[in-house]
Structures are given as C-alpha cells and as structure tokens.
C-alpha positions as CSV (number, residue, x, y, z in Angstrom):
1,M,194.1,-36.2,-52.9
2,N,195.2,-34.3,-55.8
3,G,198.9,-33.9,-56.9
4,L,200.3,-31.8,-54.7
5,G,199.5,-33.7,-51.9
6,K,200.8,-37.0,-53.1
7,L,204.0,-35.6,-53.9
8,V,204.1,-33.8,-50.7
9,L,203.6,-37.7,-49.3
10,L,206.8,-38.7,-51.5
11,L,208.8,-36.3,-49.3
12,S,208.9,-38.8,-46.5
13,S,210.4,-41.7,-48.6
14,D,213.6,-43.6,-47.0
15,H,215.3,-42.9,-50.4
16,D,217.1,-40.1,-50.9
17,G,216.6,-39.6,-54.5
18,E,213.1,-40.2,-54.1
19,I,213.1,-37.0,-52.0
20,V,215.1,-35.1,-54.4
21,A,212.4,-36.2,-57.2
22,A,209.7,-35.1,-55.6
23,A,210.9,-31.8,-54.4
24,R,212.0,-30.8,-57.9
25,A,208.6,-32.3,-59.1
26,L,206.7,-30.7,-56.8
27,G,208.5,-27.3,-57.6
28,R,207.9,-27.7,-61.1
29,A,203.7,-28.3,-60.4
30,L,203.8,-25.4,-58.4
31,K,205.8,-23.0,-60.9
32,K,202.7,-24.6,-63.6
33,M,200.0,-23.4,-61.1
34,G,201.5,-20.3,-60.2
35,K,203.0,-21.1,-57.1
36,D,206.0,-21.2,-55.5
37,W,207.4,-22.7,-52.6
38,H,206.6,-19.8,-50.3
39,W,203.1,-20.2,-51.2
40,L,203.1,-23.7,-50.0
41,A,204.7,-22.9,-46.8
42,G,202.3,-20.3,-46.3
43,L,199.2,-22.8,-47.2
44,I,200.5,-25.2,-44.7
45,D,200.9,-22.4,-41.9
46,G,197.4,-21.3,-42.6
47,D,198.9,-17.7,-43.7
48,H,197.0,-17.4,-46.7
49,E,194.7,-18.6,-50.1
50,P,191.2,-20.0,-48.6
51,P,190.2,-23.2,-49.8
52,R,189.4,-23.2,-53.3
53,Q,185.4,-23.3,-53.0
54,Q,185.5,-20.2,-50.9
55,R,188.0,-18.0,-53.0
56,R,186.2,-15.5,-54.8
57,R,187.6,-13.5,-57.8
58,E,188.1,-9.9,-57.0
59,T,189.5,-6.9,-58.7
60,V,191.8,-4.4,-56.6
61,E,190.8,-1.2,-56.6
62,D,193.0,1.1,-54.3
63,H,196.5,-0.4,-56.0
64,Q,198.3,1.8,-53.2
65,A,196.4,0.6,-50.2
66,A,197.1,-3.1,-51.9
67,A,200.9,-2.3,-52.3
68,E,201.5,-0.7,-48.9
69,W,199.7,-3.6,-47.0
70,L,201.6,-6.4,-49.0
71,L,205.0,-4.5,-48.2
72,K,204.0,-4.2,-44.6
73,T,202.9,-7.7,-43.9
74,V,204.7,-10.4,-46.2
75,R,207.6,-7.9,-47.5
76,Q,210.1,-10.6,-46.1
77,H,208.9,-13.2,-48.5
78,L,208.9,-11.2,-51.6
79,R,210.9,-11.4,-54.7
80,E,212.9,-8.6,-55.0
81,N,211.4,-7.6,-58.7
82,E,208.0,-7.6,-56.5
83,I,209.3,-5.5,-54.1
84,D,210.7,-2.9,-56.3
85,F,207.0,-3.2,-58.6
86,L,205.1,-2.4,-55.0
87,E,207.0,0.3,-54.6
88,T,206.5,1.8,-57.3
89,M,202.8,1.0,-57.1
90,Q,202.4,2.8,-53.8
91,D,203.6,5.8,-55.5
92,W,201.6,5.6,-59.1
93,R,198.9,8.6,-59.4
94,G,196.5,7.4,-61.9
95,D,195.1,3.7,-62.7
96,P,197.6,0.9,-63.3
97,T,198.1,-0.3,-66.9
98,P,196.1,-3.7,-67.5
99,R,199.5,-5.6,-67.0
100,Q,200.4,-3.8,-63.6
101,Q,196.7,-4.6,-62.4
102,A,197.2,-8.6,-63.1
103,W,200.3,-8.5,-61.7
104,L,199.0,-6.8,-58.4
105,E,196.5,-9.3,-58.4
106,K,197.9,-12.3,-58.8
107,I,200.5,-11.3,-55.7
108,C,197.5,-10.1,-53.8
109,R,195.7,-13.5,-54.2
110,R,199.0,-15.5,-53.3
111,W,199.1,-13.6,-49.9
112,G,195.8,-13.5,-49.5
113,Y,194.8,-9.4,-49.6
114,T,191.6,-9.3,-50.0
115,P,190.1,-5.5,-51.3
C-alpha cells in the first residue's frame, strides 16, 4: 500500500484530531504529486487516470480539441484560472508556447483526456 492509501485509511479513525491530521497530510501529499482532491475523488469514482503501469506519456497535438473536450466534460471541476486558460486555448491560433503546452498536458492527464 502506498502512502496515499495509508493516509486514506487514517480518515477512518475514531479520533477527530487524527482525522484532521490525516486529511491535511493527504492534501500535502496530493499537492506534492501535482494532484488535488478532485483528482483523488475522480480516481475513487473511476473517472480518470488509468493505473500507473498503463499510463502513457502522450502529447496533445490538437490543443483546441483538448480544450473543448475539457471545458465540455469537466468544467465544473476546473479551477477558474484553468477555465480561463482553456477558453484561450480554444481560440489560440498557431502552436502553444512550451509553457502553455505543458500546462495543457497536465490538465489533460489529470482528467484522462487522451488525444
């Protein structure tokens, strides 16, 4: 069992202080992994992120299609700055900058979009 699994199990404690400490530790661990609580909830519900051994590193070739899919599919789970960014990417002409490309790919991986 990895560290996240142990922290999730600590949430079942009968002691309120342990639950709060476990939740805070889980939040820090997710942030360190580049993930968030939405990612964890989606993972539990089976909404995204295939198991690590099946995950492929792919690049997003069509940034407009990726942005459109994300906005239609998971908009309600996105942060405000991600929505603004994706709306910009929908109308972006030409190639995204390396920084834009990296952020787009990070959002796509988090929500299971595969080109």
